[in-house]
C-alpha positions, 0 to 999 in steps of 0.5 A: 276489930273486924277490920283488924281481923280482916287485915290479919287474915290477908297478911297471913294468906299473902305472907305465909300461906301463898309462899308456903304453897308455892314452895311446896309445888317446886321445892322438896321438903326435908323430913326430920327424925324425932328425938326429944319430941318422941321422948317427951311423948313416950317417957310418961307412958313407961310403967313397970309392965312395959317392954321398952326398946332403946338404941339407935335408928336400926332399932327405931325402924326395925321394931314395931311395938304392936307386933311385939305387944300382940305376941307377948301381951305386954305394952311395948314402947320403942324409944330408940332414936337415931344416934342414941346408945340408950344410956340417956334413957336409962339414966332418966328412968333410973332418976325417976325410979321407973323399972320396966318389965323388960328393956331391950338395948340395941347395940352395934359396933358403933354404940360406944361412939353414939351421943347422949341427948343432953336435954334428957334432964328436962324431960320431966313429964311436963304437958306444956313442954310436950305440947310445945315440942310436938307443935314445933316438930309439926311446923318443922316437918311441914313449913318451909318458912319455919324450918329454912334448911330445906330452902337453903339446901335447895338453893345449894342444889342439894336434894334431901335424903330423908323424905318422910317419917311416919311415926306410930303412937308407940314410937315405931317409924317407917322412913322414906329415903331418896333414890333407889337401893344402890344410892341409899346403900352407898349413902349408908356405907359412906356415912359409916366409913366416916365414923370409922375414920372419925372415932378411935373406937378402942378408946371408947369401948371400955368407958361405954362397957363400964357405964352400960354394965352399971346401968344394966346391973342397977335395973336388974337389981330392981326387977327389970330384965335387960337384953342386948340386941344386935339388928341384922345388917347387909353383907357390905356393912357386916364387913365393916362391923365385925361380929366377933368384935361386937361380941367382945365389946358386949360380953362384959355387960351383964345382960339377962340375955344377948341376941346377935342377929347381925348375920341373919340375912347375909345378903344385900337384898333390897327386899330385906334392907331399905338402905343396907343398914335398916330393915324394910317394913316387911322384913322387920315384921318377919324378923320380929316374930323371932324376937317376940318369941325369944322375949315371950320365952323369958 
């Protein structure tokens, strides 16, 4: 038995530990967003007293639950995820008959095009699945051999854009991206321009508005207050995401109240924006004082 364990340890060190350490010395590691891992961790914590934020990465990066919680006195969870319009989370909560105190839906010009995460039906508060998902995410973040995309991208000569994700216990995140502000801004503008080319927004707006309005009405009928929230974006993106078009998309939805802060910071300052599309942590703190005050007043 001792010999077997000794051989196992040697095998692990030679075949796994040493290669991992060697790759970490000269190869950058891609950092990944949480999606289903975050949902499995936080969905069981939502109650009728919760203030819940849902939507895409602008909400995820910009909303710090501790700040909202401190100013409103209500437990707050940020369940926004990159590329989500929130309909998947609302459908899950409806199925489970969970009606939070307040739901804030992050909306923007591209919300009708965002995907829903198909595994929502499997998030059944399973402790075993939660442990499995969190463990797999840890290895994906830290192991080159487990998640080989970093190796493949390095061989192809590509540097990772996302370098670090620091999630708090309530779903907020601070993200570190590659390069200076100009490089990060160019990346975002190029990406969103591709979305304009990729989707026929007009064909999607009616379906999205209908589905979101049905969900909002259902939750309001069951005691939740539901708000729409447009996050600030830089001046260059504002030209792409026309504010009046956004308002026309969401005017059909029966929100308790609709907050459009798209033009709150009408500039391209790197002190305000991490990459033109997302607020910096410091700007987010200042912005949230206004959001928290608006929610507390309701």
